[in-house]
C-alpha positions as CSV (number, residue, x, y, z in Angstrom):
1,M,0.0,0.0,0.0
2,A,3.0,2.3,0.5
3,D,3.5,2.3,-3.3
4,K,-0.1,3.4,-3.8
5,K,0.3,6.3,-1.4
6,A,3.5,7.5,-3.0
7,D,1.9,7.4,-6.4
8,L,-1.0,9.8,-5.6
9,A,0.8,13.1,-6.3
10,G,3.9,14.3,-8.1
11,P,4.1,13.2,-11.8
12,G,7.2,11.9,-13.5
13,I,9.3,8.8,-13.5
14,G,11.7,10.0,-10.8
15,D,14.8,8.2,-11.8
16,Y,17.1,8.7,-14.8
17,A,18.3,5.1,-14.9
18,E,14.7,4.0,-15.3
19,L,14.1,6.7,-17.9
20,E,17.0,5.5,-20.0
21,K,15.4,2.1,-20.2
22,I,12.0,3.5,-21.1
23,L,13.1,5.8,-23.9
24,P,12.9,4.0,-27.3
25,Q,16.0,2.3,-28.5
26,D,15.3,2.5,-32.3
27,Y,13.8,5.9,-32.6
28,T,13.9,8.1,-35.7
29,S,11.7,11.2,-35.9
30,L,9.2,11.1,-38.8
31,L,9.7,14.9,-39.2
32,S,12.9,17.0,-39.4
33,P,13.3,19.8,-36.8
34,K,12.1,22.3,-39.4
35,E,9.1,20.2,-40.4
36,T,8.3,19.7,-36.7
37,Q,8.0,23.5,-36.2
38,L,5.8,23.9,-39.2
39,A,3.6,21.0,-38.1
40,I,3.3,22.3,-34.5
41,Y,1.8,25.6,-35.6
42,D,-0.5,24.0,-38.2
43,A,-1.8,21.8,-35.4
44,K,-2.0,24.7,-33.0
45,D,-4.0,26.9,-35.3
46,Y,-6.4,24.0,-36.1
47,I,-7.0,23.1,-32.4
48,E,-7.5,26.7,-31.2
49,K,-9.9,27.5,-34.0
50,N,-12.0,24.3,-33.6
51,L,-12.1,24.4,-29.8
52,C,-13.6,27.8,-30.1
53,K,-16.1,26.6,-32.6
54,E,-17.2,23.5,-30.8
55,L,-17.3,24.9,-27.3
56,N,-18.4,28.5,-28.1
57,L,-15.2,30.1,-26.8
58,I,-13.3,33.2,-27.6
59,R,-9.5,33.6,-27.2
60,V,-8.4,35.9,-24.4
61,T,-5.2,37.0,-22.8
62,V,-4.0,35.2,-19.6
63,P,-1.6,36.2,-16.9
64,L,1.9,34.8,-16.4
65,I,2.1,36.2,-12.9
66,V,-0.6,36.7,-10.2
67,D,-0.8,38.4,-6.9
68,V,-0.3,35.9,-4.0
69,E,-3.2,37.5,-2.1
70,S,-5.7,36.8,-4.8
71,G,-5.7,33.1,-4.2
72,V,-6.1,32.3,-7.9
73,N,-2.9,30.4,-8.4
74,D,-3.2,26.7,-9.0
75,Y,-1.6,24.4,-6.4
76,L,-2.2,21.3,-8.6
77,D,-2.8,19.0,-5.7
78,R,-3.8,19.0,-2.0
79,D,-0.6,17.9,-0.2
80,G,1.5,21.0,-0.9
81,S,4.2,19.1,-2.7
82,R,4.3,21.4,-5.7
83,T,4.7,25.1,-4.9
84,P,4.8,28.1,-7.3
85,V,7.8,30.3,-8.1
86,G,7.3,33.5,-6.0
87,F,9.1,36.8,-6.0
88,H,8.8,40.3,-4.5
89,I,8.1,43.4,-6.6
90,S,9.5,46.2,-4.5
91,N,7.5,48.9,-6.6
92,D,7.8,52.5,-5.5
93,R,10.7,51.8,-3.2
94,D,8.7,49.2,-1.3
95,K,5.9,51.7,-0.5
96,N,3.4,49.8,-2.7
97,P,4.9,46.4,-3.1
98,I,3.4,43.2,-4.6
99,D,4.2,39.7,-3.7
100,A,3.8,37.8,-6.9
101,Q,3.8,34.2,-8.2
102,V,4.3,32.6,-11.6
103,V,1.2,30.7,-12.4
104,Q,1.2,26.9,-12.3
105,A,-2.0,26.9,-14.3
106,A,-4.8,29.3,-14.9
107,T,-7.5,27.1,-13.5
108,K,-9.1,29.5,-11.0
109,W,-8.2,32.7,-12.9
110,K,-10.3,31.6,-15.8
111,R,-13.4,31.4,-13.7
112,V,-12.9,34.9,-12.5
113,A,-12.3,35.9,-16.1
114,L,-15.7,34.6,-17.2
115,K,-17.2,37.3,-15.0
116,Q,-14.6,39.9,-15.9
117,F,-15.3,39.5,-19.6
118,G,-19.0,39.3,-19.2
119,M,-19.5,35.8,-20.5
120,N,-23.1,34.5,-20.5
121,I,-24.2,31.0,-19.9
122,G,-23.0,28.8,-22.8
123,E,-20.1,31.2,-23.6
124,G,-16.5,30.7,-22.6
125,L,-12.9,31.5,-23.1
126,L,-9.7,29.9,-24.4
127,T,-6.2,30.9,-23.3
128,D,-2.7,30.2,-24.7
129,M,-1.4,29.6,-21.2
130,R,2.3,29.4,-20.1
131,A,3.3,28.3,-16.7
132,V,6.3,27.2,-14.6
133,R,6.1,24.1,-12.4
134,K,9.5,23.9,-10.7
135,D,8.8,20.7,-8.6
136,Y,8.4,18.3,-11.5
137,F,11.0,15.6,-12.2
138,L,12.1,16.3,-15.7
139,D,11.6,13.3,-17.9
140,H,10.3,12.5,-21.4
141,D,6.8,14.1,-20.8
142,H,7.2,16.4,-17.8
143,S,8.9,19.8,-18.0
144,A,9.4,22.8,-15.8
145,Y,7.8,24.9,-18.6
146,V,4.2,24.1,-19.2
147,D,2.0,25.2,-22.2
148,Q,-1.7,24.5,-22.2
149,W,-4.9,25.5,-23.9
150,D,-6.7,26.5,-20.7
151,W,-10.4,26.9,-21.3
152,E,-13.5,27.7,-19.3
153,L,-17.2,27.6,-20.1
154,A,-20.1,29.2,-18.1
155,I,-22.9,26.6,-17.4
156,T,-26.2,26.3,-15.6
157,K,-26.7,24.4,-12.4
158,E,-28.7,21.8,-14.3
159,Q,-25.6,21.0,-16.4
160,R,-23.6,20.0,-13.4
161,N,-23.8,16.2,-14.1
162,L,-21.9,13.4,-15.8
163,K,-23.9,13.5,-19.0
164,F,-22.9,17.1,-19.7
165,L,-19.3,16.4,-18.7
166,K,-19.1,13.6,-21.2
167,S,-20.7,15.6,-24.0
168,V,-18.0,18.3,-23.6
169,V,-15.2,15.6,-23.5
170,E,-16.5,14.1,-26.7
171,K,-16.3,17.5,-28.4
172,I,-12.7,18.0,-27.3
173,W,-11.8,14.5,-28.5
174,M,-13.4,15.3,-31.9
175,V,-11.1,18.3,-32.2
176,L,-8.0,16.4,-31.3
177,K,-8.8,13.6,-33.8
178,G,-9.5,16.3,-36.4
179,A,-6.1,17.8,-35.7
180,E,-4.5,14.4,-36.3
181,T,-6.2,14.1,-39.7
182,H,-5.2,17.7,-40.5
183,V,-1.5,17.4,-39.9
184,Q,-1.3,14.0,-41.6
185,K,-2.7,15.6,-44.8
186,L,0.0,18.2,-44.6
187,F,2.7,15.7,-43.6
188,P,1.8,12.3,-45.0
189,Q,4.9,10.7,-43.4
190,L,3.0,10.9,-40.1
191,K,0.6,8.2,-41.3
192,T,2.6,5.0,-40.6
193,D,2.0,1.4,-39.7
194,K,4.8,1.7,-37.1
195,Y,2.7,4.0,-34.9
196,P,-1.1,3.6,-34.9
197,D,-3.4,6.6,-35.0
198,L,-5.6,7.7,-32.1
199,P,-8.9,5.7,-32.0
200,D,-12.0,7.4,-33.3
201,K,-13.8,7.1,-30.0
202,L,-13.0,7.5,-26.3
203,T,-13.8,4.9,-23.7
204,F,-15.3,6.4,-20.5
205,L,-14.4,4.6,-17.2
206,H,-14.9,5.7,-13.6
207,A,-11.7,5.5,-11.4
208,E,-13.5,3.0,-9.3
209,E,-14.0,0.7,-12.3
210,I,-10.3,0.7,-13.0
211,L,-9.5,-0.1,-9.4
212,E,-11.9,-3.0,-9.5
213,R,-9.9,-4.4,-12.5
214,Y,-6.5,-3.9,-10.9
215,P,-7.0,-3.7,-7.1
216,D,-3.3,-4.2,-6.2
217,L,-1.7,-1.8,-8.7
218,P,-0.7,1.8,-7.9
219,R,-2.5,4.5,-10.0
220,K,0.1,5.0,-12.8
221,Q,0.4,1.2,-13.3
222,R,-3.4,0.9,-13.4
223,E,-3.5,3.7,-16.1
224,T,-0.7,2.1,-18.1
225,T,-2.4,-1.2,-18.1
226,I,-5.9,0.1,-19.0
227,V,-4.7,2.2,-21.9
228,Q,-3.2,-0.8,-23.5
229,E,-6.7,-2.3,-23.6
230,Y,-8.4,1.0,-24.4
231,P,-5.9,3.3,-26.1
232,A,-7.9,6.4,-25.5
233,I,-9.9,6.8,-22.3
234,F,-11.5,9.4,-20.1
235,I,-11.1,8.5,-16.4
236,Y,-13.7,10.3,-14.4
237,G,-14.3,10.7,-10.6
238,I,-10.7,11.6,-9.7
239,G,-10.1,12.9,-6.2
240,W,-12.8,11.0,-4.2
241,T,-11.5,8.3,-1.9
242,L,-12.0,4.9,-3.6
243,K,-12.7,1.5,-2.0
244,D,-9.0,0.8,-1.3
245,G,-8.8,3.9,0.9
246,Y,-7.0,6.1,-1.6
247,P,-8.2,8.5,-4.3
248,H,-7.2,7.7,-7.8
249,E,-5.0,10.8,-7.6
250,L,-4.8,13.8,-5.3
251,R,-6.7,16.8,-6.7
252,A,-6.8,20.3,-5.3
253,A,-9.9,21.1,-3.3
254,D,-10.8,24.4,-4.9
255,Y,-11.5,23.9,-8.6
256,D,-12.7,20.5,-9.8
257,D,-15.7,19.0,-8.1
258,W,-14.8,15.5,-7.0
259,V,-17.4,15.0,-4.2
260,T,-20.7,15.3,-6.0
261,D,-22.6,12.0,-5.8
262,T,-23.0,10.4,-9.3
263,S,-24.6,7.1,-8.2
264,S,-27.9,8.0,-9.9
265,E,-26.1,8.2,-13.2
266,T,-23.6,5.3,-12.8
267,G,-25.7,2.9,-10.8
268,K,-22.8,2.5,-8.4
269,D,-21.4,4.2,-5.3
270,T,-19.5,6.9,-7.3
271,H,-18.5,10.5,-6.8
272,G,-16.9,13.2,-8.9
273,I,-17.7,15.2,-12.1
274,N,-14.2,15.6,-13.4
275,G,-11.5,13.6,-15.1
276,D,-8.6,13.1,-17.4
277,I,-8.1,12.0,-21.1
278,L,-5.3,9.5,-21.3
279,V,-4.0,7.8,-24.4
280,W,-1.5,5.0,-25.2
281,N,1.7,6.5,-26.7
282,P,3.0,4.0,-29.2
283,V,6.4,5.7,-29.4
284,T,7.2,5.7,-25.7
285,K,4.9,2.7,-25.0
286,R,3.5,4.4,-21.9
287,R,0.4,6.1,-20.6
288,H,0.2,9.7,-21.9
289,E,-2.1,12.3,-20.3
290,L,-3.5,15.0,-22.7
291,T,-5.9,16.9,-20.5
292,S,-7.4,17.3,-17.1
293,M,-10.8,18.9,-16.7
294,G,-14.0,19.0,-14.8
295,I,-17.1,20.7,-13.7
296,R,-16.0,23.3,-11.1
297,V,-17.0,23.4,-7.4
298,N,-20.0,25.4,-6.3
299,A,-20.4,27.0,-2.9
300,D,-21.5,23.7,-1.2
301,T,-18.9,21.4,-2.7
302,L,-16.1,23.9,-2.2
303,K,-16.9,23.9,1.6
304,I,-17.0,20.1,1.7
305,Q,-13.7,19.7,-0.2
306,L,-11.8,22.3,1.8
307,E,-13.0,20.7,5.0
308,M,-12.0,17.2,3.8
309,T,-8.5,18.5,2.9
310,S,-8.1,20.6,6.1
311,Q,-7.8,23.8,4.0
312,L,-10.7,25.9,5.4
313,H,-8.3,28.8,5.8
314,F,-8.5,29.3,2.0
315,M,-12.0,30.5,2.4
316,K,-10.9,34.0,3.3
317,L,-9.2,34.5,-0.1
318,P,-10.9,36.6,-2.8
319,Y,-11.4,33.8,-5.3
320,H,-12.9,31.4,-2.7
321,Q,-15.1,34.2,-1.4
322,G,-16.4,34.6,-4.9
323,V,-17.4,31.0,-5.2
324,L,-18.8,30.8,-1.6
325,N,-21.0,33.9,-2.2
326,N,-22.1,32.8,-5.6
327,Q,-20.4,35.8,-7.3
328,L,-18.6,33.7,-9.9
329,P,-20.3,31.8,-12.7
330,L,-20.8,28.1,-12.5
331,S,-18.5,26.6,-15.0
332,I,-16.7,23.6,-16.6
333,G,-13.1,23.9,-17.7
334,G,-9.8,22.3,-18.2
335,G,-6.3,22.4,-19.5
336,I,-5.1,20.6,-22.6
337,G,-1.4,20.1,-22.7
338,Q,-0.1,21.7,-25.9
339,S,3.3,20.0,-26.1
340,R,1.9,16.7,-24.8
341,T,-0.7,16.9,-27.7
342,F,2.0,17.7,-30.3
343,M,4.0,14.7,-29.0
344,I,1.1,12.4,-29.9
345,L,0.1,14.0,-33.1
346,L,3.7,14.2,-34.5
347,K,4.7,10.8,-33.1
348,K,7.5,12.1,-30.9
349,A,9.5,10.4,-28.1
350,H,10.3,13.4,-26.0
351,L,8.6,16.7,-24.9
352,G,11.9,18.5,-25.8
353,E,11.3,17.8,-29.5
354,V,8.3,20.1,-29.5
355,S,9.0,22.5,-26.6
356,A,12.0,24.8,-25.9
357,T,12.9,24.8,-22.2
358,V,15.6,23.7,-19.8
359,W,16.7,20.1,-19.4
360,P,19.5,18.6,-17.3
361,K,22.7,17.5,-19.0
362,I,22.1,13.9,-18.1
363,L,18.8,13.9,-20.0
364,K,20.1,15.8,-23.0
365,D,23.1,13.4,-23.3
366,M,20.7,10.4,-23.0
367,C,18.5,11.8,-25.7
368,H,21.4,12.5,-28.0
369,K,22.6,8.8,-27.8
370,K,19.1,7.7,-28.7
371,N,18.7,10.0,-31.7
372,I,16.1,12.2,-30.0
373,H,16.6,15.8,-31.1
374,V,15.9,18.0,-28.0
375,I,15.6,21.7,-28.7
376,D,18.3,23.7,-26.9
């Protein structure tokens, strides 16, 4: 059970000796570095345009830094293991200073932005978000630099259910599949028997169902095993404690709703109206997360989740007050990893092939030996 507990938070492999075994031995990129850059921006334009079309979103600007006192930064989990980069802005010789943080994601900011930009129900926003997550172990699909399509959509209280969640997930999947077809038309070499395409349809599974299949495996091993059977899945109900005494994964208490009872929709003892899209990566032969999303907390579920995680002190922060006092729109939202998506669409072995950031020398040397072109 200790392995299960250790697996709840903090992504990444965690060991470079293990990573060297995992990276492919016979890899050759299907695209040159120049073609890769062209394909990235063709895919990016397609995805942004069609996400806006399918979900009724508009593109908006998004902050790189936020005020600590606002409470809108994303803490990613509930155990405090991943903290943001912070710095002091002395401003006006420290007479009007600001303590700022680099965002880890724009999850909570987007909900505030729905109100700021005057979004009506059924309208939403899409951001080209950049973030820094300094506590990641840097491996083949985790980087200190994060790029996401962070999106948020205003909804009604009647839409806070699994049926609506699944309908939105299916629209997102349609866009990602369309992007795959689009880039393969432009770069036919991406269509290859060596690496199969994404499946046309997603399989939806509750976290409890996956635990029932593999009760003795930690979370990442459960995911790796299930995506070999179903190469594209949406795991929902992430955050609620499962029957083995652990949640599928730790989730922060103040954005996704992971406590709402969904038993009337599933016919089982289930909770949570959130989840992740995971796919099988045929290049790395591992689980590959593309997006995390969910229907957001309302006033009632925020209180419950903060109490369950011993974080009631957050309630005094402006963002949390906005939710508790019903001053912010009800919403659904998520973050789609841009570089993670490009890895899958362009059949890449390493995040560094599609994203320019910092990597340790040990990793760059390892990739060079394996014919993996990491951008310096």
